[in-house]
C-alpha positions in Angstrom: 90.1 113.6 58.6 93.1 115.2 56.5 92.0 116.3 53.0 94.6 113.7 51.0 93.0 110.8 53.3 89.8 111.9 51.8 91.1 111.4 48.0 92.6 108.4 49.2 89.1 106.8 50.3 87.2 108.2 47.2 89.5 106.4 44.9 89.5 103.2 46.6 85.7 103.0 47.1 85.9 103.9 42.7 88.5 100.8 42.8 86.0 98.7 44.3 83.1 99.6 42.3 84.8 99.5 38.7 86.1 95.7 40.4 82.4 95.1 40.9 81.2 96.4 37.9 83.8 94.0 36.1 82.7 91.0 38.0 79.1 91.6 37.6 79.6 92.3 33.3 81.2 88.9 33.3 78.4 87.3 34.8 75.1 89.1 33.8 73.9 91.7 31.6 76.5 94.4 30.5 76.2 98.0 32.2 76.0 100.7 29.3 79.2 103.4 30.0 77.2 106.3 30.1 75.3 104.5 33.6 78.7 103.6 34.7 80.2 106.7 34.5 77.4 108.2 36.4 77.7 105.3 39.2 81.2 106.4 39.5 81.4 109.7 39.8 82.5 111.3 42.9 79.2 113.3 43.6 77.7 109.7 43.6 79.9 108.5 46.7 78.1 109.6 50.3 80.6 111.9 52.0 82.7 110.2 54.9 83.0 111.3 58.3 85.1 110.0 60.7 83.3 109.5 64.3 85.1 112.0 66.8 86.5 110.4 69.5 86.4 111.7 72.8 90.1 112.5 73.9 89.2 113.9 77.2 87.9 110.9 78.6 91.0 109.0 77.2 93.3 111.7 78.7 91.7 111.5 82.0 91.8 108.0 82.5 95.3 107.9 82.1 96.0 110.9 84.4 94.4 108.8 86.9 96.4 106.3 86.6 99.6 108.0 87.2 97.6 110.5 89.8 97.5 107.1 91.8 101.4 106.1 91.3 102.3 109.7 92.1 100.3 109.6 95.4 101.9 106.2 96.5 105.1 107.9 96.4 104.2 111.6 97.1 101.6 111.1 99.7 99.4 113.2 97.4 101.6 116.4 97.3 103.2 116.1 93.5 100.8 117.1 90.9 100.6 116.8 86.8 100.0 119.9 85.0 99.9 118.2 82.0 98.4 115.2 80.1 100.2 111.8 80.5 101.0 110.9 77.4 103.9 107.8 78.3 106.7 106.7 81.0 109.6 109.0 79.3 108.1 112.3 78.3 109.1 115.1 80.1 106.1 116.9 82.0 105.6 119.4 84.1 104.4 118.9 87.5 104.1 121.0 90.7 104.8 120.1 94.3 102.2 121.7 96.9 104.5 121.5 99.8 107.1 123.7 98.5 104.7 125.4 95.7 107.6 124.4 93.5 107.1 123.7 89.5 109.5 121.4 87.6 109.9 118.8 84.7 110.7 115.3 85.3 109.8 112.0 83.4 107.0 110.0 85.1 108.6 107.1 84.8 111.6 108.4 87.0 109.6 110.4 89.8 107.8 107.1 90.6 110.6 104.4 89.9 114.1 106.1 90.4 115.3 106.9 93.9 117.6 109.6 93.2 115.4 111.2 90.4 112.7 112.0 93.0 111.3 115.2 94.1 112.5 116.5 97.2 110.8 119.5 99.0 112.7 122.9 99.0 115.6 121.7 97.3 116.6 121.7 93.9 117.9 119.0 91.7 118.9 120.8 88.5 121.4 122.8 89.9 123.1 120.2 91.5 127.1 120.4 91.3 129.2 117.5 92.5 131.7 120.0 94.7 134.2 117.1 96.1 137.1 119.8 95.6 136.1 122.2 98.6 137.9 120.8 101.5 139.4 122.6 104.6 143.5 122.4 104.0 145.7 122.5 107.0 148.5 124.9 107.5 151.4 122.3 106.2 149.4 121.7 103.3 149.4 125.8 102.6 153.2 125.8 102.9 153.6 122.8 100.3 151.5 124.6 98.1 153.2 127.8 98.1 156.2 126.0 97.8 155.1 124.2 94.8 153.8 127.9 93.2 157.2 129.3 93.8 158.4 126.0 91.8 156.6 127.0 88.7 153.5 124.6 89.2 150.2 125.6 87.6 147.5 126.4 89.5 145.1 123.7 88.0 147.7 121.3 88.5 147.7 122.2 92.3 144.0 122.4 92.7 143.9 118.9 91.4 146.4 117.8 93.1 145.5 118.9 96.6 142.2 118.3 95.9 141.1 122.0 96.0 139.2 124.3 93.9 141.2 126.8 91.8 139.7 129.8 93.6 141.1 128.1 97.2 144.4 127.7 95.1 144.6 131.5 94.6 143.2 132.8 97.8 145.8 130.7 100.0 148.6 132.1 97.4 147.2 135.8 97.9 147.0 135.7 101.4 150.9 134.1 101.7 151.8 137.1 99.4 152.9 135.0 96.7 150.1 136.7 93.8 
């Protein structure tokens, strides 16, 4: 328990004792001020110790429940390497199938289809690559004509649905650039 909490607890006990003495003074004989000061002194109060909580037991129960959920989805190949806290926290996991360590949210790994771990596949470095496609000879000629007319490389790439690198490559092959 923190020191601040201990002092707050002592002050609260003192206030309660003072109230009890005031209440008893009005109903019975008066207590001498010296006796009252002795009773309210900090040394009079017994030291308060917080009972220790077994956190390992609490974490084991949570981890078992989470591991059961993972086993339903991954059939025992994915293991959390840190203690489960909640479904939205990011935890370190290990896949025994591909020996890969990865970070993931427990709620997503269990429930979301597109966020699940796939062995030998890196979800972290995925790039949507819709611009890489093959272009025909007719499109190459049209691309060269538009480049000669002064159209920019990025606009050409957007119009033809290819990357800027591919546009530059086609232009170099044609001898324009």
